[in-house]
C-alpha positions as CSV (number, residue, x, y, z in Angstrom):
1,M,107.4,72.0,110.2
2,Q,103.8,71.6,111.2
3,P,102.6,74.0,114.0
4,D,101.6,72.4,117.3
5,I,97.8,72.6,117.5
6,S,97.6,71.2,121.0
7,T,97.1,74.8,122.5
8,M,94.8,75.9,119.7
9,T,91.0,75.8,119.6
10,P,89.2,74.2,116.7
11,L,87.1,76.8,114.9
12,E,83.9,75.0,115.6
13,A,84.6,75.0,119.3
14,L,84.9,78.8,119.6
15,G,82.4,80.3,122.0
16,D,83.1,84.0,121.7
17,A,80.9,85.7,119.0
18,E,83.6,88.2,117.9
19,L,86.3,85.5,117.5
20,I,83.8,83.4,115.6
21,Q,83.2,86.3,113.2
22,L,87.0,86.7,112.8
23,G,87.2,82.9,112.0
24,E,84.5,83.2,109.4
25,R,86.3,86.1,107.8
26,A,89.5,84.0,107.7
27,E,87.6,81.1,106.1
28,K,86.0,83.4,103.5
29,F,89.4,85.0,102.8
30,L,91.1,81.7,102.2
31,N,88.2,80.2,100.2
32,G,88.5,83.2,97.9
33,F,91.7,81.8,96.3
34,R,91.4,79.4,93.4
35,W,94.3,77.3,94.7
36,C,92.2,76.4,97.9
37,R,90.0,73.5,96.9
38,K,88.6,73.2,100.4
39,I,89.4,73.8,104.1
40,V,90.0,70.5,105.9
41,R,90.7,71.9,109.4
42,A,90.7,75.3,111.0
43,H,92.1,76.3,114.4
44,F,92.0,79.6,116.4
45,A,95.6,80.3,117.5
46,Y,95.5,83.8,118.9
47,G,93.3,86.8,118.9
48,V,92.1,90.0,120.5
49,E,88.4,90.8,119.8
50,G,88.0,93.7,117.4
51,I,91.7,93.9,116.6
52,V,93.2,90.7,115.2
53,G,92.8,87.0,114.9
54,V,95.4,84.4,113.9
55,F,94.1,81.1,112.5
56,L,95.8,78.0,111.3
57,F,94.2,76.2,108.3
58,R,94.8,72.8,106.8
59,I,93.6,72.9,103.2
60,E,93.2,70.6,100.2
61,P,95.1,72.5,97.5
62,A,93.6,72.7,94.1
63,K,97.0,72.5,92.4
64,E,100.5,71.2,93.0
65,G,103.0,73.4,94.8
66,V,100.5,75.0,97.1
67,A,101.2,74.6,100.8
68,D,98.5,72.6,102.7
69,T,99.0,74.4,106.0
70,L,98.6,78.1,106.3
71,W,98.3,80.9,108.8
72,V,95.6,83.5,108.1
73,V,95.6,86.9,109.9
74,V,92.4,88.9,109.9
75,G,91.0,91.8,111.9
76,D,91.0,95.6,111.8
77,L,93.8,95.4,109.2
78,P,94.3,93.8,105.8
79,S,93.8,90.0,105.7
80,A,96.8,87.9,104.7
81,Y,97.9,84.3,104.6
82,L,101.4,83.1,105.4
83,V,103.0,79.7,104.8
84,C,104.1,77.8,107.9
85,D,107.7,77.1,106.7
86,D,109.2,80.0,108.6
87,A,106.4,80.4,111.1
88,P,105.9,77.4,113.4
89,S,103.9,79.4,115.9
90,W,101.2,82.1,115.9
91,R,103.7,84.5,117.3
92,D,106.1,83.8,114.3
93,A,103.1,84.2,112.0
94,I,102.1,87.6,113.3
95,E,105.7,88.7,113.3
96,G,106.0,87.6,109.7
97,Y,102.7,89.4,108.9
98,V,104.0,92.7,110.5
99,E,107.3,92.4,108.6
100,E,105.5,91.8,105.2
101,M,103.0,94.6,105.8
102,R,105.8,97.0,106.8
103,R,107.4,96.3,103.4
104,W,104.1,97.4,101.8
105,V,103.9,100.5,103.9
106,D,107.5,101.4,103.1
107,A,107.0,100.8,99.4
108,V,103.9,102.9,99.2
109,R,105.5,105.8,101.2
110,A,108.5,105.7,98.8
111,G,106.4,105.4,95.7
112,E,108.0,102.1,94.8
113,S,106.6,99.1,92.9
114,L,104.4,96.7,94.8
115,Y,105.2,93.9,92.4
116,D,107.0,91.6,94.8
117,I,105.2,92.7,98.0
118,I,102.3,91.1,99.9
119,P,99.0,92.1,98.3
120,V,96.9,94.5,100.4
121,S,93.2,95.1,99.7
122,A,93.6,98.9,100.0
123,E,94.6,101.6,97.6
124,P,98.3,102.2,97.9
125,T,98.0,105.8,99.2
126,A,100.0,107.6,101.9
127,Q,96.8,107.7,104.1
128,H,96.3,103.9,103.9
129,A,100.0,103.4,104.6
130,D,99.8,105.6,107.6
131,M,96.7,103.8,108.9
132,L,98.3,100.4,108.5
133,A,101.5,101.5,110.1
134,G,99.6,102.7,113.1
135,R,98.0,99.3,113.5
136,L,101.3,97.5,113.0
137,D,102.9,99.7,115.7
138,F,100.1,98.6,118.0
139,I,100.5,95.0,117.2
140,E,104.3,95.2,117.8
141,R,104.0,97.2,121.0
142,Y,101.1,95.4,122.7
143,L,100.7,92.0,121.1
144,I,104.2,90.9,120.0
145,G,105.9,92.9,122.7
146,G,104.3,90.8,125.3
147,E,102.3,93.3,127.2
148,S,99.1,91.5,126.3
149,C,99.8,88.1,124.8
150,A,97.0,85.7,125.7
151,N,95.4,82.9,123.8
């Protein structure tokens, strides 16, 4: 299922400097993977300056089996991409992000293997797990919970 882009803003049409920076970080993150030949389209779906940005990208994959439409979450937290199969909206994407990052937090706290867990660009320490957990709590409480959900 392809996400509906009718309520999203093309990256090149963003006017807010902080959101533009988040978009550039999302592009750089995605371009850092060998399986991403090039970005075809980029849209801003949701964000809060200085905290989080959710972007939808259409890419030209460099190899077969790679999804051509991905969500990228960036901000004051680890960057990650998510496929759109189970996330047709930005809200689904950020909920999926929180779920996957909570798995990382739980595994680090329990001293378990991170083999089948979303990669996080931080050392797997209790301190980093606690920092990430605090950010995830904020996202769940204030962004997913609906107290401040605006596009």
